[in-house]
N, C-alpha and C positions, 0 to 999 in steps of 0.2 A: 304464133305466126312464124312460118320459115321461108327463107328466100330460095328459089331455084337457081339453076346455073344461068339461066337466061335474064335473071333479076326480077322475075316475077314473084309475088307474094302469095303464098299458099296458106290457108288456114290449117292448123293443126288439129287433128281429131281429138275430141274430149268424150267423156262419158256423160250419160244422162245425169248421174249424181253431180258430176262437176258443172253441168250446165245449170242445175238448180242452185248450187253453191254460187255460181257466177251471177245469176239473177238476184239472189239475195244480197250479194256484196254490192251489186250495182245499184240496187234499189236503196240500200243504206247509205251509200255514198251520195246519191241524188237527194235524199230526203232524211233529215235527222230525226224526223217523227216515226220512221220505220224501226221497229224494235222486234227482235227474234227471241223466243223463249220456249222452254219445254223441258222434258226429262232428259238430261245428259247432252243437251245441244251446246253447252258451253265449252268447258275445257276439253271434254272428250271429243266434241264435234259430231255428237250423234252416233247411234248404233251403226249406221251406214255412212258415217263420216261426211254427211251432206253439209253440215255446218262448220266444217273444218276450217279453223283459223279466224272465225268471225269475232269471237271474243278476244283473241289476240290483237286483231287490227282495229276493232271498234270499241272494245272495253266492255267491262261486266254491266254497264248500265244499258248497253244496247243489245247484247246477246248473253242471256244468262240462264242457269239452270233452275228448275223448280222442284218442289216436292212431287212425290209420286201420287198426284191428286188431279185427275183430269178435269173434274168439275171445278175445282179451284183454278186451274189453268185458264179454263174457258171464262170463268167469271171475271178473273183478273183482266183477260183480254177485252171483254165487254166494257168494263169500267175504264180501262185506259182509252178505248176508241171513244167513249163519251167525252173524254177530256182532250181530244185531238190527236192522239197517237194513232199509228197505222200498225197494229200488232200482226206478227206472223207467228203462229204457234204450231207446234209439231205434236201430234198424236203419234207416240213412238211406233206403234204398230196399229193396224186398222181396228181390231177389236178393242184396243185400249180406249177408243173414242167413246165407247158405250156409256161410260160413267159421266161423260160431259154432254151427253145427247140432250138432257133436260135443259141445260143452259143454251144449247144451240137451238133447239126447237121452240122453246118458250120465250127466249129473249133475243138471242142473235138474229134469227129469222124474222122476228116480228117487230122489232123496235122502230124501224123506219115507217111501217104502216101505223104502228100505234101512235106515233107522234106526228102523222099526216106529213111525213117527209122532212120534218124539222131536224131529226136526229139520225142520220145514217150511221152505220156501223162498218167502217172499213177495216174488217178483220179477215185475214186469210188463215184457214185451218188446213195445214199440210197433213195429209193422211197417206203414209206408205201403205199400199194395199195389194191384195192378190196373192196368188200361189206361185208355184214354179221354183221356190227356193228351198224345198225341204223342211219348211217351218212346222212347228207343232201347233196344237190348238190355241186359238187367240192370236195367231201370227200370220195367218194366211186368208183372212176373210175378204170378201168383196162386198163392203158395206154400202155402196153407192146407192142402193135402193132406198135406204132410210132418208138420205139426204135429198134425193131426188123427189120424194114424196113430201117434202117440207117446203111449202111456199115461202119465198123470201130469200132463198139461198140460190146461188150460182153454183153449178157443179162442173167442173172441168177435169180432164184427165189426158196427159200427153202421151204419145206413143213414140216420139222422136226426140232427139237431142235438141233441136232447134225449137220445137214446141214447148219442150220443158222450160226453156229460157224465156221465150216470148210470152207464153201463156201465164207464167208466174209473174212476170213484170206487169202484165195487163191486170192480173188478179190483185197485185198489191196497189195498183193505181185506181182500182175501182172503189167507188164509195159504198158498194153493196157487198155484204159478206159472200166470200167464195170459199167453197170446199175444194181444196186442190188435191186431187188423188194421184199419187205417184206409184206407178207399177213397180214393185220391188224388184221383180225379175229383170226389168230393163235397166236398173241402175248402172249396170257394167257394160251396156251396149254403147258403142262409140260411133261417132260421125262428125263431120265438120259443122261448125255452129253458124247458122244463119240468123242473125238478129232481126231481120225484117220479117216479123211474123203476124199471125192473123189476130184479129179481135176476138174476145169471148163471143162464142155463139156462131162461129164460121167452121163448118165441116169441110173436108177436101176429099177429093178422088185421088187415092193413092195408086190405083192401077185402073186403066180403061178396059172395058169389056163390052160385050154385046148380049151374052146368054143369060146371065143373072148377076144380081148385086149382092155382095157380101158386106153387111153392115157391122162394124166392129168399133171398139173404142179401147183405149189404153193397152193392156197386155195382150188382147187378142187380135190387135191389128196385125201384128207380125205373123200370127198363126193364119190368119185370113190371107195374107200375101203369099205365105207358103203353100196353102191350099190352092190358090189361084194358079201358081206355078205348076203345081202337081196336077191340077185339073187340065191344063193345057195339053198334057200328054195324054189325056183321055178324051180330048176333043171339046172341052168346055172353054169358052172365052169368058172369064169371070172378072166383073168389076169390083173393086174394093173401095168402100167408103170409110174413112176414118172420121168418126163424129167430133173428136177433140172436145167438144163442149156437149154435155147432156142436157144441162139447163143453163141458158136457153137452148132450144133445140133448133137446128138448122133444117126446117122442113123442105126448104127450096132445093137445096142440094141433094138430099135423100130423095125426094119426090122426082126430081128431074132424072136421077140415075135409074130408079125402079120404073119409071114410065118408058124409059129407053130399053131396058132389058126385059120387062115383063115378069121377072121373078125376083125373089128376095129371101135371103137368110140372115137371120140376125144372131149374132155371137157374142157371148159374154161369159164370164167365169162364174158369176153368182148363180144361185139356184134359179130354175126356171119359173116355178109357181110364184105368180106376183112379182116377178122380177122386172127390171128396167126393159128387158126385151119384150115383155108383154106390152108395154106402152108403145114401144117402137113399132111393134107389129100392127097395133091397132091404128096408130097414125098412118102408117103406109097403106093399110088396108082402107081406110076412110078416104084417103086422097088418091089412090091409085086403083081403086076397085075396077074400074072399066079397062085398065091396062094389064091387070094381073092374069097371067096364064095359069097360075096355081096358087094355093094358099101360102102365105108367108110362113117359113119355117123358122125354128129357133134351135140353136145349138148351144147348150149352157152347162153349168156345173149341175150335178144331181141334187135332188131336194133333200139334202142331208147336211148335218153339221160337217165342217171341213174334215176331210179324212186323214189318217196318219200319213206321214211322208212317203212311205213306200207304195201307198195306193193313190197318191194325188195324180199320177200320170193317167189313171183310168177316169178320174173325176174331171179333169180339165178338158175343155174343148180341144180337139186334136184335128189334124189335117184329114184323117180318115173319117171322123165323124162329120165334118164339114162337107166332104165330098158325098158321103152318104146322103146327107140332107139335100145336096144339089141333085143327086140322081133321083131323088123322090118328086122332083118338081114337074111331073106329068109330061114328060117329053115324049111326043107322039112318034118321033123318028129315031129313037135311041133304044 
């Protein structure tokens, strides 16, 4: 916080990574049952320094390093949650979570249902994900589709500093397991922090428009906003919806937007075939069929393993690709 010449108090801008750190710190302060662990999250503070200072301030019993064994990390978290703790674990990179997936799908997601609600598992799995940082294979995946297709999990992904804080606090307080997906390329983006945030399952309209709705989440929200600004110069008035939460999905906000504009483009970094965008497009088509002026379009990564760093700019959704999709939406007067 800084004071201005007139005595007013102004919030200092912080990065998205710092917002995640603050959320963890505040949650650990509020509840001694919150513990943080994973590969290199302790003394080092994580490869992106997201957990910097937590071991120093809360001790090695509250924030600690684990062996390089994601299945073991996940199994430990499940066991601790059964005994009353609220573990927050980090999968160091998106594709590193795959060895833990059996534990996530078979136990974390199913335990509450298996016990008829008697045994919730309040576990948060932090997954730094997505491209745009020049990462090599196994370091730039968009793995949300696997988790979205697993009943029993909440899946959220912030696109702003404030949402990173508020959604993580909500995730830690949830009695259901939450996959908290952090867009790596936004870690260094900065903004003022507003701690009065949404509940899990609430989308928001980031930009009002009348011609078409751009539906995005996580790292592609900023790209969608840039496309909307560029589209204005071409005569398009584009609305941008930030999902924030993929599961549960905010049908009401998305449906209201698409029924207003009559056109929709879904944007995400993961491959298109069988991706989350396909489910979103289906939901929009089912609920907005009589309002749609054109089929729902998708702008996604290509149906390939993540490419080498020098090629990722071709793979990731871009302003040009989004505007090409908008231009294809059967405009009679353009």
